[in-house]
C-alpha positions as CSV (number, residue, x, y, z in Angstrom):
1,X,-11.4,-94.5,-208.1
2,X,-11.4,-97.3,-205.6
3,X,-11.7,-96.5,-201.9
4,X,-9.6,-98.8,-199.7
5,X,-10.7,-100.4,-196.6
6,X,-8.3,-98.2,-194.6
7,X,-9.8,-95.1,-196.1
8,X,-13.3,-96.4,-195.3
9,X,-12.3,-97.0,-191.7
10,X,-11.4,-93.3,-191.4
11,X,-14.6,-92.1,-193.0
12,X,-16.1,-89.1,-191.1
13,X,-18.5,-86.4,-192.4
14,X,-20.2,-83.7,-190.4
15,X,-23.8,-83.0,-191.5
16,X,-27.0,-81.2,-190.3
17,X,-30.4,-82.7,-190.0
18,X,-33.3,-80.7,-191.5
19,X,-34.1,-79.2,-188.1
20,X,-30.4,-78.0,-187.9
21,X,-29.2,-80.6,-185.4
22,X,-25.5,-81.2,-186.1
23,X,-24.4,-84.8,-186.4
24,X,-21.4,-86.7,-187.5
25,X,-21.6,-89.6,-189.9
26,X,-18.7,-91.9,-189.5
27,X,-17.4,-95.4,-189.9
28,X,-18.3,-97.8,-187.1
29,X,-15.5,-98.7,-184.8
30,X,-15.0,-101.9,-182.7
31,X,-15.3,-99.7,-179.5
32,X,-18.9,-98.8,-180.6
33,X,-20.3,-102.1,-179.3
34,X,-21.7,-100.5,-176.0
35,X,-23.0,-97.5,-177.9
36,X,-24.8,-99.8,-180.4
37,X,-26.4,-101.7,-177.5
38,X,-27.5,-98.5,-175.9
39,X,-28.9,-97.1,-179.2
40,X,-30.7,-100.4,-179.7
41,X,-32.3,-100.1,-176.3
42,X,-33.6,-96.6,-177.2
43,X,-35.5,-98.0,-180.2
44,X,-39.3,-98.6,-180.0
45,X,-40.2,-102.2,-180.4
46,X,-41.9,-101.5,-183.7
47,X,-38.6,-100.1,-185.1
48,X,-36.7,-103.2,-183.9
49,X,-39.3,-105.3,-185.7
50,X,-39.1,-103.3,-188.9
51,X,-35.3,-103.5,-188.9
52,X,-34.8,-107.1,-187.8
53,X,-38.2,-108.7,-188.8
54,X,-38.7,-110.0,-185.3
55,X,-39.3,-108.6,-181.8
56,X,-36.1,-108.7,-179.8
57,X,-35.1,-107.1,-176.6
58,X,-31.3,-107.7,-177.0
59,X,-28.7,-107.9,-179.7
60,X,-26.7,-111.1,-179.7
61,X,-22.9,-111.3,-179.8
62,X,-23.2,-112.4,-183.4
63,X,-25.3,-109.2,-184.1
64,X,-22.6,-107.0,-182.5
65,X,-19.8,-108.8,-184.4
66,X,-21.7,-108.3,-187.7
67,X,-22.2,-104.6,-186.9
68,X,-19.0,-103.5,-185.2
69,X,-16.5,-106.0,-186.5
70,X,-16.8,-105.2,-190.2
71,X,-13.9,-105.5,-192.6
72,X,-14.7,-102.5,-194.8
73,X,-14.2,-104.7,-197.9
74,X,-17.3,-106.8,-198.1
75,X,-19.1,-105.2,-195.1
76,X,-19.4,-101.5,-194.4
77,X,-21.2,-99.9,-191.5
78,X,-21.6,-96.1,-191.0
79,X,-23.1,-94.7,-187.8
80,X,-24.6,-91.3,-187.0
81,X,-23.6,-89.7,-183.7
82,X,-25.0,-86.5,-182.3
83,X,-22.3,-83.9,-182.6
84,X,-21.0,-82.7,-179.3
85,X,-21.2,-86.2,-177.8
86,X,-17.8,-87.8,-177.5
87,X,-16.0,-90.8,-176.2
88,X,-18.0,-93.2,-174.1
89,X,-20.8,-90.5,-173.9
90,X,-21.2,-90.4,-177.7
91,X,-24.8,-91.0,-178.6
92,X,-25.6,-93.0,-181.8
93,X,-28.9,-92.1,-183.5
94,X,-28.8,-94.1,-186.7
95,X,-26.8,-96.0,-189.2
96,X,-26.5,-97.8,-192.5
97,X,-24.9,-101.1,-193.3
98,X,-24.2,-103.0,-196.5
99,X,-22.8,-106.5,-197.0
100,X,-21.5,-107.2,-200.5
101,X,-21.3,-110.4,-202.5
102,X,-20.0,-111.3,-205.9
103,X,-22.6,-112.7,-208.3
104,X,-22.2,-115.5,-210.8
105,X,-21.6,-112.9,-213.6
106,X,-18.7,-111.4,-211.6
107,X,-20.6,-108.2,-210.7
108,X,-20.9,-107.2,-207.1
109,X,-24.2,-106.5,-205.2
110,X,-24.8,-105.6,-201.6
111,X,-27.7,-105.9,-199.2
112,X,-28.3,-102.6,-197.5
113,X,-30.2,-101.8,-194.3
114,X,-30.9,-98.6,-192.3
115,X,-31.8,-97.8,-188.7
116,X,-32.9,-94.3,-187.6
117,X,-33.9,-93.6,-184.0
118,X,-37.6,-92.5,-184.1
119,X,-36.9,-89.0,-182.7
120,X,-34.7,-88.3,-185.7
121,X,-36.8,-89.8,-188.5
122,X,-38.1,-87.4,-191.2
123,X,-35.0,-85.3,-190.9
124,X,-33.4,-86.4,-194.2
125,X,-30.9,-88.8,-192.5
126,X,-31.9,-92.0,-194.4
127,X,-31.5,-90.2,-197.7
128,X,-28.1,-88.9,-196.8
129,X,-27.0,-92.3,-195.6
130,X,-28.2,-93.9,-198.8
131,X,-26.3,-91.2,-200.8
132,X,-23.1,-91.8,-198.9
133,X,-23.4,-95.6,-198.9
134,X,-24.0,-95.6,-202.7
135,X,-20.9,-93.5,-203.3
136,X,-18.8,-95.7,-201.1
137,X,-20.2,-98.9,-202.7
138,X,-19.6,-97.6,-206.2
139,X,-16.0,-96.9,-205.3
140,X,-15.7,-100.5,-204.3
141,X,-17.2,-101.8,-207.6
142,X,-20.6,-102.6,-206.1
143,X,-23.2,-102.2,-208.9
144,X,-26.4,-102.4,-207.0
145,X,-28.1,-102.5,-203.6
146,X,-30.8,-105.0,-202.5
147,X,-33.0,-104.7,-199.5
148,X,-35.5,-106.9,-197.7
149,X,-38.6,-105.0,-196.6
150,X,-41.8,-105.8,-194.9
151,X,-45.0,-105.7,-197.0
């Protein structure tokens, strides 16, 4: 069954970290830009380097457009918010993104990337995000994920 872009835009799933902390995994929204910037500023420099392959102190407008302005067809971003935080006070602690492309043979592949705030690493969150992203990608005909990693 194919998941439509509109269905993906409404994606929302409560979940608990290994330590019992309740979170909500949901589709990114355009109004998340300030929350994404705030979450980025909470990351250790080493985490920024691991995710972006460079040391950076700020996200560019193009970075924010790529993260918050996704079409949910060729680009999907899910964010993780601490449950109980809401509205402008909502706290983002992680996320997963994938960007799809059609290969010469007609199959679809996607580049996937994760970011988890250091205080929440080791809680099973990246595995859960991979599980959800894989299911959503499969529903859109994406056959495989690719990822660039540091040696």
